[in-house]
C-alpha positions in Angstrom: 135.2 116.5 145.3 135.7 112.9 146.2 132.6 111.4 147.9 133.1 110.5 151.6 131.4 107.9 153.7 129.1 110.5 155.2 128.0 112.0 151.8 127.2 108.8 150.0 124.1 107.8 152.1 122.7 111.3 151.6 123.0 111.1 147.9 121.4 107.7 147.7 118.6 109.0 150.0 118.1 111.8 147.5 117.4 109.3 144.7 114.9 107.5 146.9 113.1 110.7 148.0 112.9 111.9 144.4 111.4 108.6 143.3 108.9 108.6 146.2 107.9 112.2 145.4 107.3 111.3 141.7 105.2 108.2 142.5 103.2 110.1 145.1 102.4 112.9 142.7 101.2 110.5 140.0 99.2 108.5 142.5 97.5 111.7 143.8 96.7 113.0 140.3 95.4 109.6 139.0 93.8 108.4 142.3 93.8 104.8 141.0 91.7 103.5 144.0 93.2 100.0 143.5 92.7 99.9 139.8 96.4 99.3 139.1 96.6 96.4 141.5 93.3 94.9 140.2 94.6 95.0 136.6 97.8 93.2 137.6 95.9 90.6 139.7 93.7 89.8 136.6 96.8 88.4 134.9 99.3 87.6 137.7 99.1 85.6 140.9 99.0 88.2 143.7 99.7 90.8 141.0 103.4 89.7 140.7 105.1 88.4 137.5 106.5 85.4 139.3 107.9 83.7 136.2 110.1 86.8 135.6 111.2 86.7 139.2 112.1 83.0 139.0 114.0 83.5 135.7 116.0 86.4 137.1 116.9 84.4 140.3 118.0 81.5 138.2 120.3 83.5 136.0 121.8 85.3 139.0 122.3 81.9 140.8 124.3 80.6 137.8 126.6 83.7 138.0 127.0 83.4 141.7 127.4 79.7 142.3 128.4 78.1 139.0 130.7 80.8 137.6 132.0 81.7 141.1 130.7 85.3 141.1 129.8 85.1 144.8 133.4 85.0 145.7 134.7 86.9 142.6 131.9 89.3 141.6 134.0 91.2 139.1 136.1 88.2 137.8 133.8 85.2 137.1 135.0 82.1 135.2 133.9 82.5 131.6 135.7 80.2 129.2 134.4 76.8 130.5 130.8 78.0 130.5 130.8 79.2 126.9 129.1 77.2 124.1 131.9 75.8 121.9 130.4 72.7 120.2 127.9 69.9 120.7 130.8 67.7 121.9 131.1 70.0 125.0 127.7 69.6 126.7 128.6 71.7 129.8 129.1 74.8 127.7 126.0 74.2 125.6 123.8 73.9 128.7 125.3 76.8 130.7 126.2 79.3 128.0 122.7 81.0 127.7 122.6 81.6 131.5 126.3 82.6 132.1 127.9 86.0 131.7 131.3 87.5 131.1 131.1 90.0 134.0 128.8 92.1 136.2 128.1 94.7 133.6 127.0 91.9 131.1 124.9 90.3 133.8 123.2 93.5 135.0 122.5 94.6 131.5 120.7 91.3 130.7 118.8 91.2 134.0 117.6 94.8 133.4 116.4 93.7 129.9 114.6 90.7 131.5 113.0 93.0 134.1 111.7 95.3 131.5 110.5 92.9 128.7 109.7 89.7 130.5 106.7 91.1 132.5 105.1 92.3 129.2 105.4 88.7 127.9 104.1 87.2 131.1 101.2 89.7 131.2 100.2 88.9 127.6 100.4 85.2 128.4 98.9 85.4 131.9 98.8 83.1 134.9 95.1 82.5 134.4 93.8 80.7 131.3 91.9 82.8 128.9 90.5 80.2 126.5 86.7 79.8 126.7 85.6 77.0 128.9 88.8 76.8 130.9 89.0 77.2 134.6 92.1 77.9 136.7 92.4 74.6 138.5 90.8 72.2 136.0 94.3 70.8 135.0 98.0 71.4 135.7 98.2 73.4 132.5 95.6 75.9 133.7 96.8 76.0 137.3 98.0 79.6 137.9 100.8 78.5 140.2 102.1 76.0 137.7 101.9 78.5 135.0 103.7 81.2 137.0 106.4 79.1 138.8 106.9 76.2 136.3 105.7 76.7 132.8 107.0 80.2 132.2 110.5 79.5 133.6 110.7 76.2 131.7 109.8 78.1 128.5 112.6 80.5 129.3 115.1 77.7 129.8 114.0 76.1 126.5 114.5 79.3 124.6 117.8 79.7 126.3 118.9 76.3 125.1 117.8 77.1 121.6 119.9 80.3 121.5 123.0 78.4 122.7 122.5 75.2 120.7 121.9 77.1 117.5 124.0 80.2 118.2 127.0 80.9 116.1 129.7 80.3 118.7 131.4 81.0 120.9 128.3 82.1 122.6 127.7 83.3 126.2 125.0 85.4 127.8 121.2 85.6 128.4 120.8 88.3 125.7 119.3 85.9 123.2 116.5 85.2 125.6 116.1 88.9 126.3 115.6 89.5 122.6 113.1 86.7 122.5 111.2 88.4 125.3 111.2 91.6 123.2 110.1 89.8 120.0 107.1 88.3 121.8 106.2 91.5 123.5 106.3 93.4 120.2 103.6 91.2 118.8 101.2 92.3 121.6 102.5 95.7 122.7 104.8 97.2 120.1 105.0 100.8 121.4 104.9 99.5 125.0 108.0 97.4 124.2 109.8 100.5 123.0 108.7 102.3 126.2 110.1 99.4 128.1 113.4 99.9 126.3 113.6 103.4 127.6 112.5 102.3 131.1 115.5 99.9 131.0 117.8 103.0 130.6 116.1 104.5 133.7 116.7 101.4 135.7 120.4 101.3 134.7 120.7 104.9 135.7 119.1 104.2 139.1 121.5 101.2 139.6 124.5 103.3 138.7 123.4 106.2 140.9 123.2 103.8 143.9 126.4 102.0 143.1 128.4 105.1 142.3 126.6 108.4 143.3 129.6 110.5 142.2 132.3 109.6 139.7 135.6 111.3 139.4 136.9 110.8 135.9 139.6 112.2 133.7 140.8 111.6 130.2 143.0 108.6 129.7 144.1 106.1 127.0 142.0 103.0 126.8 142.1 99.9 124.7 138.9 99.2 122.8 137.5 97.2 119.9 134.7 98.4 117.6 131.5 98.8 119.6 129.7 96.2 117.3 132.5 93.6 117.6 131.1 92.4 120.9 127.5 92.0 119.7 126.4 88.4 119.2 124.2 89.5 116.3 123.2 86.1 115.1 122.2 85.0 118.6 120.2 88.2 119.1 118.4 87.9 115.8 117.7 84.3 116.4 116.2 85.0 119.9 114.2 87.9 118.5 112.7 85.7 115.7 111.9 82.9 118.1 110.1 85.4 120.4 108.1 86.7 117.4 107.1 83.2 116.3 106.1 82.2 119.8 104.1 85.4 120.2 102.3 84.8 116.9 101.6 81.2 117.9 100.1 82.1 121.2 98.0 85.0 119.8 96.6 82.9 117.0 95.9 79.9 119.3 94.0 82.1 121.7 92.6 84.4 119.0 93.9 87.5 120.8 93.5 91.0 119.2 96.5 92.4 117.4 97.9 96.0 117.3 97.5 98.1 114.2 100.0 97.6 111.3 101.4 101.1 111.8 102.1 100.6 115.5 103.6 97.1 115.0 105.8 98.2 112.1 107.0 101.3 114.0 107.6 99.3 117.2 109.7 96.6 115.5 111.7 99.1 113.5 112.5 101.4 116.4 113.4 98.4 118.6 115.6 96.9 115.9 117.5 100.1 115.3 117.9 101.0 119.0 119.2 97.5 119.8 121.6 97.4 116.8 120.1 94.5 115.0 121.2 96.3 111.9 124.9 96.0 112.9 125.9 93.2 110.4 129.6 92.8 110.4 132.4 90.4 109.3 135.5 89.4 111.2 138.7 89.6 109.1 141.1 88.5 111.8 143.8 90.2 113.9 141.3 92.8 115.2 140.0 93.9 111.8 136.2 94.1 111.1 133.9 95.3 108.3 130.5 96.8 109.1 127.7 96.6 106.6 125.6 99.6 107.8 123.5 100.2 104.7 122.7 96.5 104.2 121.9 96.1 107.9 119.4 99.0 107.8 117.7 97.5 104.8 117.5 94.1 106.6 115.8 95.5 109.7 113.4 97.5 107.6 112.4 94.3 105.8 112.2 92.5 109.1 109.7 95.1 110.4 107.7 94.7 107.3 107.7 90.9 107.4 106.6 90.8 111.1 103.8 93.2 110.3 102.7 91.1 107.4 102.6 88.0 109.5 100.3 89.5 112.1 96.6 89.8 111.3 95.1 93.2 112.0 91.5 92.4 110.9 88.8 90.1 112.3 89.9 87.0 110.2 92.4 84.6 111.7 95.4 82.9 110.4 94.3 79.7 112.0 91.1 79.7 109.9 93.2 80.1 106.7 95.4 77.1 107.9 92.2 75.0 108.3 91.0 76.0 104.9 94.3 75.4 103.2 94.5 71.9 104.8 90.9 70.9 104.2 90.4 67.9 102.0 92.9 65.1 102.1 92.7 64.6 98.4 93.7 68.2 97.7 97.1 68.5 96.1 100.0 70.2 97.7 100.0 72.8 95.0 96.3 73.5 95.6 97.0 73.9 99.3 99.9 76.3 98.7 97.7 78.5 96.4 95.3 78.9 99.2 97.8 80.2 101.7 96.9 83.7 103.0 99.1 86.7 103.3 99.8 86.2 107.0 100.5 82.5 106.4 103.1 83.3 103.7 104.7 85.9 106.0 104.7 83.4 108.9 106.3 80.7 106.8 108.9 83.2 105.6 109.7 84.2 109.2 110.0 80.5 110.0 112.3 80.0 107.0 114.5 83.0 108.0 114.7 81.6 111.6 115.8 78.3 110.2 118.4 79.9 108.0 119.8 81.8 111.0 119.9 78.6 113.1 121.4 76.5 110.4 125.0 77.9 110.4 125.1 77.7 114.2 124.1 74.1 114.1 126.6 73.3 111.4 129.5 75.0 113.2 128.6 73.4 116.5 128.6 69.9 114.9 132.3 70.5 114.2 135.1 70.8 116.7 138.1 73.1 117.0 141.4 71.6 115.8 143.1 69.5 118.4 146.6 69.8 117.0 149.2 70.6 119.6 150.1 74.3 120.0 153.4 75.4 118.6 156.1 76.4 120.9 156.2 76.3 124.8 152.9 76.1 126.6 151.6 76.3 130.1 149.3 73.4 131.3 146.4 73.9 133.7 144.7 70.5 134.0 143.1 70.0 130.6 143.9 73.5 129.3 146.9 74.4 127.3 147.9 78.1 127.1 150.5 79.8 124.9 151.2 83.0 122.9 151.4 83.0 119.1 151.2 85.5 116.3 149.7 85.2 112.8 148.4 81.7 113.3 145.2 80.4 111.8 142.1 81.0 114.0 140.9 77.5 114.6 137.6 78.7 116.1 136.6 80.7 113.1 137.9 78.3 110.6 136.1 75.1 111.8 134.1 75.6 108.6 135.9 77.1 105.6 133.5 79.5 104.0 134.1 82.2 101.4 131.5 84.8 100.3 131.5 88.4 99.1 135.2 88.5 99.1 135.5 87.5 102.7 136.6 84.2 104.2 136.6 82.3 107.5 140.2 81.4 107.1 141.6 84.3 109.1 144.7 84.8 111.2 145.0 85.7 114.8 147.6 86.8 117.3 147.6 86.7 121.1 147.2 84.4 124.1 145.8 81.1 122.8 143.8 78.7 125.1 143.1 75.2 123.9 141.5 72.2 125.5 141.0 69.0 123.5 138.6 67.6 126.2 136.3 70.7 125.8 136.9 71.0 122.1 137.7 74.7 122.5 140.2 77.0 120.9 140.2 80.7 121.6 142.3 83.8 121.4 141.7 84.8 125.1 143.8 88.0 124.9 144.6 89.7 121.6 148.1 90.9 120.7 147.0 94.5 120.7 145.3 94.3 124.1 148.4 92.7 125.7 150.6 95.4 124.0 148.3 98.1 125.6 147.9 96.6 129.0 151.2 94.9 129.5 149.7 92.3 131.8 146.3 90.5 131.4 144.8 87.6 133.5 143.3 84.6 131.8 140.8 82.8 134.1 140.4 79.1 133.6 138.5 76.5 135.6 135.3 74.6 135.9 132.5 74.0 138.4 134.2 74.1 141.8 137.7 75.2 140.8 139.5 78.1 139.1 143.1 79.0 138.2 144.5 82.2 136.7 147.2 82.4 134.1 148.7 85.9 133.9 150.1 86.9 130.5 152.8 89.6 130.6 154.6 91.4 127.8 157.8 93.4 128.3 159.7 95.0 125.5 161.8 97.8 124.0 160.8 100.3 121.4 163.7 100.3 119.0 164.6 103.8 117.7 163.2 104.4 114.3 161.6 101.0 114.1 159.1 98.7 115.8 159.3 97.1 119.2 161.1 93.9 120.2 159.4 92.1 123.0 158.9 88.9 125.0 155.8 87.3 126.5 155.7 85.2 129.6 152.9 83.2 131.3 152.7 83.0 135.1 150.8 80.4 137.1 151.2 81.0 140.8 154.9 81.8 141.3 156.1 79.9 138.2 156.9 82.0 135.1 157.3 80.4 131.7 158.7 82.4 128.7 156.5 81.4 125.7 157.3 83.9 122.9 160.1 86.2 121.7 159.7 88.5 118.7 162.1 88.7 115.8 165.2 91.0 116.1 164.7 94.6 115.2 167.4 96.9 113.8 167.7 100.5 115.1 167.7 103.4 112.6 171.0 105.0 113.7 174.2 103.6 112.2 177.1 103.9 114.7 180.7 103.7 113.8 179.7 102.3 110.4 177.8 99.4 112.0 174.2 98.4 112.4 172.8 97.9 115.9 169.9 95.5 116.5 168.0 94.3 119.6 167.1 90.7 119.8 164.8 88.7 122.2 164.9 85.1 123.3 163.6 83.0 126.2 166.4 84.1 128.4 166.1 87.9 127.8 167.5 90.5 125.4 170.7 90.7 123.5 172.5 93.4 121.5 173.8 92.6 118.0 176.4 94.9 116.3 178.0 94.6 112.9 177.4 94.2 109.2 176.9 91.2 107.0 178.5 88.1 108.6 180.7 90.2 110.9 178.6 90.5 114.0 179.2 90.7 117.7 176.5 89.7 120.2 176.2 90.3 124.0 173.4 90.1 126.6 171.7 93.4 127.2 173.2 95.0 130.4 171.1 95.3 133.5 169.9 98.6 134.8 172.7 101.2 135.4 175.4 98.9 133.8 177.2 99.0 130.5 178.7 96.7 127.9 181.2 97.3 125.1 180.5 95.8 121.8 182.1 96.5 118.4 183.8 99.6 119.8 180.5 101.0 121.1 179.5 101.3 124.7 175.9 100.6 125.5 174.4 101.7 128.8 171.1 100.6 130.3 169.7 103.7 132.0 166.5 101.9 133.1 164.0 103.5 130.7 166.5 104.1 128.0 169.3 102.2 126.2 172.0 104.7 125.2 175.0 104.1 122.9 178.3 106.0 123.0 181.1 105.9 120.4 184.7 106.8 120.7 184.2 110.1 118.9 181.8 111.2 121.6 178.5 110.6 119.8 175.7 109.7 122.2 172.5 108.1 120.7 169.4 106.6 122.2 169.0 103.1 120.7 165.8 102.0 122.4 163.2 102.9 125.1 161.4 100.7 127.4 157.8 100.0 126.5 155.2 101.5 128.7 151.7 100.1 129.4 148.4 101.5 130.7 
């Protein structure tokens, strides 16, 4: 049954009534008598995590007003707001707060809504150091802490994930993982519970957006689920959050959770959020996933984080003071006095630096600014074309070979290049275009946007692969940019081979053997052409050949797309 206008409000109301009933029952059983609000007001101004609210509003504003999501909710501009290199400041500044679409945005906002309040609660709007008062300075002012300091820290972490992310990078997920890393230091199992709560929020959002879905089986184009994960950015954000949580807890001498709770929380979160999904890109849509190695890494990560957190009454800061006491003490002597948590903390810091290093190295370089081969379409500073089996300039800005893999990989598809922005990207893969037939590529900048539509049309040659053409359309202007190599059909007719060829002007039939060949344009629909004693008829979806002896053979079939 398809939902009607009358039934949708009823179904949404059912969700609200169920939620109110659940809250009412819990309230009646617990009878909190204001305890919940009092607990929140001890940490938050008016009991509200304002820093989280401001952060969410900021990210949403970037999507609506910078990326154009207000007018184009489902089709924001993405390419110009992606982090490409340090020579393109706009991308570096906006990447951490921009998103590729509404699902990407909502997913990260839900993550922020579930993890950030835990971080803000642990940190608090009211100072907790002995001798501090709320309005003694701007640092202790609860309104400054809520509306300024927390959002500024969020922006700084966002910049870190984009400036040291292994590009191209876009999305707030690095900061979301930083929230989770910080929260795990204080509330490990509470953070895992927040992960589950995020699933509930997504379900509520989906129930309101689409109370009923009518679906059926269909073919879809998809890449491996892990191929869209910015693993390095997620891990970098997570470690930054853990380090910040350790720094705050040690500075304020806060209590820490037990080792078992912390290790369990970090491991469960890391597995659930796929921090174990270590993979390598081989080019042209091929990937390799290191599942066993990834699981070993997240297990070691949980162990290392647990070792870095003190679970007894002694403090890491005290050990730092002892290790640094005495200016005449040698460096070797200082190192020998490092405690277990200090060693673990330094190891975490080293791992974070090792993760950030490759991102910084790649971002210092720029994509190749050589002219694209073949015909192109220009949209201001963008150049767009289609190419196959060309070197991926974005991956190969640094030539690295390790464990039998290399960054010198090939790519095929719609290529977008801009020398002004130092970007080079395969915006649409060959396989995706072959599946969809027509895919839009959205270009632009702050205040303007333009769409280039890539379209593939082709013929599946009998007993062989397809022959096809690719055109790019901007407005009403179409530009042919690619034609595949000729393809020979399997049937041999009247002792002659039959091939179908493509060029900028269309398709052609080639009949003959060796150097004796005849060529003619492919006839239009419902028309025929005689070539080499064979009559070829274009029946719309099929190309049929007839010989003088009455043989009728299908030579090719029109490609179909989703």
